N, C-alpha and C positions, 0 to 999 in steps of 0.2 A: 569882658574883656580876656578870665579866663579860656573861654571857651573859640576866641577868636590866636590862645594861644596854642591850644590841642590842634587845629588846624594846621595850623603854621610846620607842628610839628613834624602832623602826618604825611600832611605837603614833601617837608624836607626829605621823610623817608623813601616813601614812593620814590623820590628824583634817584635821593642815592642809588634806590634797589635798581632803576632802571638804569642805570649807569654802570654799575656790578653786573648787571647780569644781559645787555649789549656788550663787553668788552671781554669778558673773562670764556665765554667758549661758545659749542658749539649749541644751537636754540630756535625754536621759530621764530618766525617774523615776528614783525608788532607793531604791524599797521594793515590799512585799507591796502595799498599799495605794492602786500609784498610778492616777494619775488615768486615765478613758475614755478610752483613744485617740480617740474619737468629739466626743471632748470638745475642740476645737478652740479655744476661748477662754474667757476670765473675765470676770465684771465688777462692781465695786466700787461701794459708794457711801464717799464720805466724810465722817463726820458730827461735828465736834471741836467745840471752842471756836474759832475763830479769826477772820480779818478780817479788816478796813482798818487798823485799829486794835488789834492783838492785840500782846500785850509780850511776849508767852511765848515768843515765838520763833514759825519759819516753818511753824505745823504742819500746814498742807494740802500744802504741799510735799515735807516731811519723808516725809508716809506716802505720798503722791506717787513719791514713788523707793523706796519699800519694797514697797510692791505692787506695778511693776511692775519692781520684782526681783529678786520670788517669782513672776510669770508668764516671764518671761525663766528661769528656773530649772527651770521645770516643760515649758518649751518651750510654752506659751501663749501670745496676745496677751491683753492688760490692756484694758479698755472704763471708762470712768472714766463713771459715768452722770449723777452732780451731788457738789455737796460743799458743798449747804446743810443747814441742819439745821432748816429751817425743813417742809426733807421727809419725807414717814417713811419714812425707809432704812427702819425696821424692818418694816415692810408690803411693802416691793419686795424684803426678804431672806425673807421668809414665802411672800411669792406668787411669788418664783424669779426676781423680774425683775433682780435681783443676786445674785451668789453672796458674797459677804465685805461687811462693813459697818463701818470703821475707827469706835471710839467711842472717846469718854472711858472708864477703869476706872470713874473716879467716878459714871457713869449707870447705874442700873441695868435693867434689862431690864422693859421694861413688860409688866403680869401677860397680856396678851393672849399673848405672846410668849413667858413663860417658856418655856413646853414645848414648842417647836418650834425652838429657839437656842441651841447653843455659843457658849461665848466658848472664845478661846484662850488659849497661856500671855500673860499680860499684857508689855509691854516700853516702860519708863521709864514714864504713865499712860496706857500705851493697852492696847487688843484688840483682835482683830480678829473680828466674830463673824458666825457662819456657820451652816445650817441641820444641823437637830440629826442628822437621819438622812441627810448630806453628808460618812461618818465618812472616805472616800479625801480631801476636802480636807481637813478638819479633821487628820486625820494628816500630812497632806502642810505646811501651816502651822505646825504644830505644829516636826516636825522641822527646820522649814527658819530658824525664829523662834530654836531654839534655840542653833542652830549660829552665824546670823549676824550674831546680839546680842551674841556671846562676841568681832567679828572686831574687827581693827583698824578695815576698810573701814565700820562702823557706826559706832564711836566720831568716825571722819571726818564723817560724815555727821550725830552730834552736835553735832560742833561747827561744820558748815556754817550749821548751819539751827539750832542754839539762841545761839551766839554774839551777843554785841551789834555791833550797826553802827553805834551811837548815835555820830555823831559830836561831838559839842557839847566832849566831853577834849581832842579833838584840835585843835577852834577856838581855843579857851580858850586851850587851850597854845603854841601855834603848833608842835605837832606834826603830824608825816604818816602817813599808813596806807596802803594797797594794797585795801582792802577795802570794797567801797559794799556789798552783797546776798547774798545767798543764789546769785545767780544772772549774776555779772560775768562768766564766761567764755560761757556764751552772746551776751551782750551787746556782747562785745567783739568776738566773730562778726560778726556780725550785723548790724555796726557799718560793716563795712568796705564794705556794699552801699551804703549811704548817704556814703559820704566822714565820716563823721563823729567827733568824738571820740566814746567809745565813754561817757566821763561826761556829754554831752549824751543820750544816747540812756537812760544810765539816769536824767536828771532829766526827762526825758520818762516811765519807767515809775513812778518815785518817785509825781509828778503823778496818775497815775491812778488806779493803787492801792497806793502805798507797800510794792508789789512780792509784793503776797497774791494766790497765784494764785484765791485764792476767793471775788475779787471781782466782784460781778454787778452791774449797773448795774437802771434801771428801764427803760431802752430796750432792755434783752436783751444790752445787752454781756459780755463773759466773761472775767478772768481778769488776767493782768499787763499788760496794752495797753491794757484794753476794750476787743475788737474783736467786734464781732458778727459770728456765724455766717455771713449772707450778703455779709458784707466777706470774710472767709476764703474763701469758699468760691469767689470770680472768684481765686485765688490754687492753688486746689486742694489747699484747706487742713481739714480737717472735727475734727483734734484739740484745739479749743483749750485745753482741760485740760492741753496737755501744753506745760509752759516753753520748747522750746526751738520747738515750730509755734505755739504763740502770739508771742514774740516775732518768731518769723521774717516771721508774718503781719501784724502791726504796724510791722516795719521795707518788706516791701513795700507797703503802702500808703502810708507815710511816701514812700517814693520817687516814685514816682507822681504825689503831690501837687508834690513838688519838681522834679518835672521838669518840670510846668504855671510854675513861675514861676521857673524856669532858661530856659524856651524864649519868655518874655516879656521874655527882658532883667534881671528885677529881680540888684543885684547880690548878693555874695552872703551877707551878712549879713542883706539884709531876704527873702531866699528863704528861708533859716531860719525867720524870723518870719515869714512869710506861711505857709509850712507847719505853722507850730506852733498855729498859729490855724485854717488849716482843717484839719486834727487834730483840734479841737475843735468846731468850726462847718460840718465841712462845705465844701465846696468850691465847691458854688452858692450858700451862702450868703456866702460870701468875696468871688463872684464878682459879689453881690452889692453888696457895703461896695467895692469895686473900683471900681464904676459909678456907684454915689453920690458916693464922693470926688472921683471923675473931674468928677460934674454941678455940683458945690460949685466948684472950679476949684484943688481940692487937688490933689495930688503922690502920683496914687492909686502909687505908685511905694516910699514910700518908708511904710512899716508905722506910723511913732508920726503922719504928718499921718492917715494912715485912721483910724487909731483915737482921732484927736482928735474926729475928724466923727464916727463911730461913734452915737453916741451922741444925733448929731441922727435918727437914722433909727428911733427910739421918739416921732417926735413928729410928730403929724398932720400937722401945716403942710407937712411934707417928705416922709414917704412916702407921702399918702394916693394924691396922681396922679401918684406916679414911676413910668411905665407898668413901665421896665428892671429894677424892683425884684420880679424873681417872685419872693420870698418874704414882701413887704412889711415888716411891721415890726419891729425888729428890736433889743432891746434892747443888748446887746456887751458888757455889763459882766463877765461870767461867760469870754470870751471873750477878753477883754484884760488881765483879770484870769491868766488860765492863763498866758499867751504871758511873764505877769511874772515868774509863780512859777518856770515851770520854767529861764529862762536867771536866774535870781536862787540856786535850787537847783544850775545848775549852775556859776555862781562861787561857790560855797560848796564846791562838789567840784572844783573847781580848786586851791581854795584848798588842800585839807589833803589830797588822792587823789593819790599819786604816778603 
């Protein structure tokens, strides 16, 4: 009986050790079907039912964390090619443009690809599709998912990305919580760069994307802080699908804007308001608003005075012959609402977030 007990303990240690090794970081493969040494990167497409108004959790973020975790476990980098259900990820997979497609298990494989792709073991309501002839990758994916989905780290991820972040019960009951989104720790770190309360930066991200990594705008802005690739490139950032990098790029852009209004001598409250306005409408557009307010005899250092003047910029009587308005007519209602909404959300966070 004693020998059986020792064997059981050793077996438990062996299994636990493998789980930790596979999850925690880059290292060599673990089986006869290891990925080719010449294959130094993987690419993936996230094609799940998500988006800015999703009600079932932060699905894109959940898949992103899993995919990058798997890539680390096999010592490969992971590139995310897209997060849109409108892209034909099946074609991208079949043509070799991506190696993995994260899909809902309720989605059937389209007939043209039924003989060319295979699905991994399911987890929750999802699976990863790979090319049918990519035996080594499918083997590694199934082995990793089989171990990781039984572990405590996966349970923590499920809690993080699928718990409710609805604050209305706390507001109604006058109680407190300490969570806003799955990305609170990243937001706390990045907010220090601005010298902002992390709850204010959270309010910006809520307004931009409702914490949806898969959010995209018609103007090409991407991710949590709706950053354009051209803007991110200025700060040396290329992976806007990474929550850390996206928030970093957005925060660095906010910092650049904030320095502008600080240098102009605006008080701290108005520095924040003008920074928010410029993040929404662009610095040069807000410069037009400042010049227009100055021309109308208003206090250009006070955002509320500028906001009261902005509606006139949509009237030809005012903007038509104003040469200092580089961008011409400006309605401005979206930007005025943007500043109000962010500050209102911030006040809400102050009331319930410790």
